[in-house]
C-alpha positions as CSV (number, residue, x, y, z in Angstrom):
1,M,0.0,0.0,0.0
2,S,1.2,3.5,-0.9
3,A,0.5,6.1,1.8
4,T,0.9,9.8,2.1
5,A,1.6,11.2,5.6
6,S,-0.7,13.6,7.3
7,T,0.0,17.3,6.8
8,P,-1.8,20.3,8.2
9,V,-0.2,22.8,5.8
10,P,0.3,23.2,2.0
11,L,3.3,21.7,0.3
12,A,5.0,25.0,-0.4
13,D,8.1,27.0,0.7
14,A,8.3,28.1,4.3
15,S,7.1,31.7,3.7
16,S,4.1,30.4,1.7
17,R,3.3,27.9,4.4
18,S,3.4,30.6,7.1
19,A,1.1,32.9,5.1
20,A,-1.4,30.2,4.3
21,R,-1.5,29.1,7.9
22,A,-2.3,32.6,9.0
23,E,-4.9,33.3,6.2
24,A,-6.5,29.9,5.5
25,P,-10.3,30.0,6.3
26,I,-10.1,26.2,7.0
27,T,-7.2,24.5,8.7
28,V,-7.0,20.7,8.4
29,V,-5.0,17.6,9.1
30,A,-5.2,15.1,6.2
31,G,-4.2,11.5,5.4
32,A,-4.1,9.6,2.1
33,A,-3.6,6.0,1.0
34,T,-3.8,4.2,-2.3
35,D,-3.3,0.7,-3.5
36,I,-3.2,-1.1,-6.9
37,G,-5.6,-3.7,-5.6
38,L,-5.5,-7.5,-6.2
39,R,-6.4,-7.7,-9.9
40,R,-5.0,-4.7,-11.6
41,K,-1.6,-4.4,-13.3
42,V,-1.3,-0.6,-12.9
43,N,-2.8,1.9,-10.5
44,E,-4.9,4.3,-12.6
45,D,-5.9,6.3,-9.5
46,S,-4.2,9.6,-8.8
47,H,-4.8,11.9,-5.9
48,L,-3.8,15.3,-4.4
49,S,-4.0,15.9,-0.6
50,A,-2.4,19.3,0.0
51,A,-4.2,22.3,1.2
52,P,-6.4,23.8,-0.2
53,V,-7.0,20.9,-2.6
54,F,-8.1,17.3,-1.7
55,I,-9.1,15.4,-4.8
56,V,-9.1,11.9,-6.3
57,A,-9.1,11.0,-10.0
58,D,-9.8,7.5,-11.3
59,G,-8.4,7.0,-14.8
60,M,-9.8,4.9,-17.6
61,G,-8.9,3.9,-21.1
62,G,-6.3,1.2,-20.9
63,H,-2.8,1.1,-22.3
64,Q,-1.7,3.5,-19.6
65,A,-4.1,6.1,-21.0
66,G,-6.1,6.1,-17.7
67,E,-3.1,6.4,-15.6
68,I,-1.9,9.4,-17.6
69,A,-5.3,11.1,-17.7
70,S,-5.7,11.0,-14.0
71,A,-2.2,12.3,-13.5
72,I,-2.9,15.2,-15.8
73,V,-5.8,16.3,-13.6
74,I,-3.7,16.2,-10.5
75,E,-0.9,18.1,-12.2
76,E,-3.3,20.9,-13.2
77,F,-4.8,21.2,-9.7
78,T,-1.3,21.2,-8.1
79,T,-1.0,24.8,-9.4
80,L,-3.5,25.7,-6.7
81,V,-1.6,24.2,-3.8
82,G,-0.3,26.7,-1.2
83,R,-3.1,29.2,-1.6
84,A,-5.3,30.1,1.4
85,S,-8.4,29.3,-0.6
86,V,-9.7,28.9,-4.2
87,T,-12.7,30.0,-6.1
88,I,-15.1,28.1,-8.4
89,D,-13.4,29.9,-11.3
90,D,-10.0,28.5,-10.2
91,V,-11.4,25.0,-10.2
92,Q,-13.1,25.5,-13.6
93,S,-9.9,26.8,-15.1
94,A,-7.9,23.8,-13.8
95,L,-10.6,21.5,-15.2
96,G,-10.5,23.3,-18.5
97,R,-6.8,22.9,-18.9
98,A,-6.9,19.3,-17.9
99,R,-9.7,18.6,-20.4
100,V,-7.7,20.0,-23.3
101,R,-4.7,17.9,-22.3
102,V,-6.7,14.7,-21.8
103,D,-8.5,15.2,-25.2
104,E,-5.0,15.6,-26.8
105,L,-3.9,12.4,-25.1
106,S,-6.8,10.5,-26.7
107,E,-5.9,11.9,-30.1
108,S,-2.2,11.1,-29.8
109,S,-2.7,7.6,-28.3
110,G,-5.5,6.7,-30.6
111,S,-7.6,5.8,-27.5
112,E,-11.0,7.6,-27.5
113,G,-11.6,6.0,-24.1
114,A,-8.8,8.0,-22.3
115,G,-10.5,9.9,-19.5
116,T,-10.9,10.1,-15.7
117,T,-13.3,10.8,-13.0
118,L,-12.8,13.5,-10.5
119,A,-14.1,14.1,-7.0
120,G,-13.1,16.0,-3.9
121,V,-13.2,19.3,-2.1
122,V,-11.2,22.6,-2.1
123,V,-11.1,25.2,0.6
124,A,-13.3,28.2,-0.4
125,E,-14.1,31.5,1.4
126,I,-17.5,33.2,1.5
127,E,-17.6,36.7,3.1
128,G,-14.5,35.9,5.1
129,E,-15.7,32.5,6.4
130,G,-14.5,29.0,5.5
131,Y,-16.5,26.7,3.3
132,W,-15.9,23.5,1.3
133,L,-16.4,23.6,-2.4
134,A,-17.1,20.0,-3.5
135,V,-16.7,19.0,-7.2
136,N,-17.7,15.8,-8.9
137,L,-17.4,14.2,-12.4
138,G,-18.1,10.5,-12.5
139,D,-18.4,7.9,-9.8
140,S,-15.6,8.7,-7.4
141,R,-17.2,9.9,-4.2
142,T,-17.1,12.6,-1.4
143,Y,-18.5,11.9,2.0
144,L,-19.0,14.0,5.1
145,L,-18.9,12.9,8.7
146,S,-20.3,15.7,10.9
147,D,-21.6,15.5,14.5
148,G,-21.7,11.7,14.1
149,D,-23.9,11.8,10.9
150,F,-22.4,10.2,7.8
151,E,-23.6,11.2,4.4
152,Q,-22.6,11.0,0.7
153,I,-22.2,14.5,-0.6
154,S,-21.5,13.8,-4.3
155,V,-24.0,12.1,-6.6
156,D,-22.7,9.3,-8.9
157,H,-22.8,10.0,-12.6
158,S,-23.5,6.5,-13.5
159,V,-26.2,4.3,-15.2
160,V,-27.1,2.6,-12.0
161,Q,-27.6,5.9,-10.2
162,E,-29.9,7.1,-13.0
163,L,-31.9,3.9,-12.7
164,I,-32.1,4.3,-8.9
165,D,-33.3,7.9,-9.4
166,L,-36.0,6.7,-11.8
167,G,-37.1,4.0,-9.4
168,Q,-36.1,1.2,-11.7
169,L,-33.3,-0.2,-9.6
170,D,-33.2,-0.9,-5.9
171,P,-30.2,0.7,-4.2
172,G,-29.3,-2.5,-2.5
173,A,-28.9,-4.2,-5.9
174,A,-26.8,-1.5,-7.4
175,A,-23.5,-2.9,-6.1
176,H,-24.1,-6.2,-8.0
177,D,-25.6,-4.8,-11.1
178,S,-23.7,-5.6,-14.3
179,R,-23.8,-1.9,-15.3
180,R,-22.3,-0.6,-12.0
181,N,-19.1,0.5,-13.7
182,V,-20.7,2.4,-16.6
183,I,-20.5,6.2,-16.0
184,T,-22.4,8.9,-17.7
185,R,-20.0,11.8,-17.1
186,A,-16.2,12.0,-17.2
187,L,-13.3,14.3,-18.0
188,G,-12.2,13.1,-21.4
189,A,-13.4,9.8,-22.9
190,G,-15.4,11.8,-25.4
191,S,-17.5,13.5,-22.8
192,A,-18.0,17.3,-22.6
193,A,-20.2,17.0,-19.5
194,E,-19.8,19.7,-16.8
195,P,-19.1,18.8,-13.2
196,D,-21.5,19.2,-10.3
197,F,-20.5,21.6,-7.5
198,W,-21.8,22.0,-3.9
199,L,-20.9,24.6,-1.3
200,L,-20.7,23.1,2.2
201,P,-20.4,25.0,5.5
202,A,-17.4,23.8,7.4
203,S,-17.3,23.1,11.2
204,R,-14.4,22.2,13.4
205,G,-14.4,18.5,14.0
206,D,-15.9,17.6,10.6
207,R,-14.2,14.7,8.7
208,V,-14.3,14.6,4.8
209,L,-13.6,11.4,2.9
210,V,-12.8,11.4,-0.8
211,C,-12.4,8.1,-2.5
212,S,-12.3,6.2,-5.8
213,D,-15.0,3.6,-6.5
214,G,-12.4,0.9,-5.6
215,L,-13.4,1.7,-2.0
216,S,-17.2,2.3,-2.3
217,G,-17.6,-0.7,-4.7
218,E,-16.1,-3.1,-2.1
219,V,-17.1,-1.6,1.3
220,D,-20.6,-0.4,2.1
221,G,-21.3,2.9,3.7
222,E,-22.0,1.6,7.1
223,A,-18.6,-0.1,7.3
224,I,-16.9,3.0,5.9
225,A,-18.6,5.1,8.6
226,E,-17.6,2.7,11.3
227,I,-13.9,3.0,10.4
228,L,-14.1,6.8,10.2
229,R,-15.8,7.0,13.6
230,A,-13.4,4.6,15.3
231,E,-10.0,5.8,14.0
232,P,-9.0,9.3,15.2
233,N,-5.9,9.6,13.1
234,P,-6.7,10.6,9.5
235,Q,-3.7,8.8,8.0
236,T,-4.4,5.6,9.8
237,A,-8.1,5.9,8.9
238,A,-7.2,6.2,5.2
239,E,-5.0,3.2,5.4
240,R,-7.6,1.1,7.2
241,L,-10.2,2.0,4.5
242,V,-7.9,1.0,1.7
243,Q,-7.1,-2.3,3.5
244,A,-10.8,-3.0,4.0
245,A,-11.3,-2.7,0.3
246,I,-8.4,-5.1,-0.3
247,D,-9.8,-7.5,2.3
248,H,-13.2,-7.5,0.5
249,G,-11.7,-8.5,-2.8
250,G,-9.6,-5.6,-4.0
251,R,-11.0,-5.9,-7.6
252,D,-10.0,-2.3,-8.5
253,N,-7.5,0.3,-7.6
254,V,-8.5,2.0,-4.4
255,T,-7.7,5.4,-3.0
256,A,-8.9,7.2,0.1
257,L,-8.3,10.7,1.4
258,V,-9.4,11.6,5.0
259,V,-9.5,15.3,5.8
260,D,-10.1,16.5,9.4
261,V,-11.1,20.1,10.0
262,T,-9.2,21.5,13.0
263,A,-10.3,25.2,12.7
264,V,-12.7,27.3,10.7
265,R,-12.6,31.1,10.3
266,I,-16.0,32.6,11.3
267,R,-17.3,36.1,11.7
268,G,-19.0,35.5,15.0
269,D,-18.4,33.3,18.0
270,E,-20.2,30.3,16.6
271,D,-19.5,28.1,13.6
272,V,-21.5,28.9,10.5
273,A,-24.5,26.5,10.1
274,T,-25.8,27.7,6.7
275,I,-24.6,29.4,3.6
276,P,-25.3,33.1,3.7
277,G,-28.9,33.6,2.5
278,G,-30.1,30.5,4.3
279,V,-29.2,28.0,1.6
280,S,-27.4,24.9,2.9
281,R,-25.4,22.5,0.8
282,T,-26.6,23.9,-2.5
283,S,-25.7,22.6,-5.9
284,L,-23.7,25.1,-7.8
285,A,-23.9,23.3,-11.1
286,A,-25.6,26.3,-12.7
287,H,-22.3,28.0,-12.3
288,A,-20.4,25.9,-13.7
289,D,-14.8,-6.0,-11.7
290,S,-14.4,-4.3,-15.0
291,D,-12.8,-0.9,-15.7
292,T,-14.9,2.1,-15.1
293,R,-15.9,3.2,-18.6
294,P,-18.1,5.9,-20.2
295,R,-21.5,5.0,-21.7
296,A,-21.5,5.5,-25.4
297,G,-23.9,8.3,-26.5
298,A,-25.0,8.9,-22.9
299,T,-27.5,11.7,-22.3
300,E,-26.2,14.0,-19.6
301,V,-28.1,14.0,-16.4
302,A,-29.5,17.4,-15.4
303,S,-27.9,18.7,-12.2
């Protein structure tokens, strides 16, 4: 298993770290772990766990195309590391640059299937206060554990999720459905679909999990939540989650980032409970056992 040590500060020079520590609207301690799994020859997952960016990209396309596609996304988002916070425009710009490069990869490699999912959170600031900006394309996932409550923040862009939403598939059967790895949105792979965005109020003590479907496809939500509640150290929690996926079969690459909020900048004496204007966890999409693969000719799902 490959693991990334916990770090409460951005990976930048000393002066940048000091400035970010003083200015960041959200301060965190994070852990990350990844593994090739038991059946894959290469690890097509890539991740970035450095404030203010915590994202996972799960590549697809074969012949190393997926590995390169996911790495391209991470490379573009690395340009944001060290900042106190980022905006939705920053995220959109990084995605746009990555999309151009992944499309060029498809053309140069002759593989139209070269692409990647993307999920995660970045630190944002609203009127001087700290928020998470969550982003998602595909079926990698973002979860939040807050005050003991565990919930999935992102919504899978997948055929089975569409069928669940239409009432044509029971959620309990989704994990075993033959279409479970067919996604309806991606970065690259012939898709021009836009990501979903959510703005989440942050509170001290919150724990965010970002993972590839190599975790969620092997370990159910209840078991994931149990590990997150039981293990206080984010690095150890990430490693335990990855190991749980391996123990349950490890059919895919698996990556987990665990991000703990240690401080949040607020205007008053109490943590912010809602987004200014009274809107909580609002979608910002208007602003903006087989390999995972795109569905040919898929109709994009409205956000």
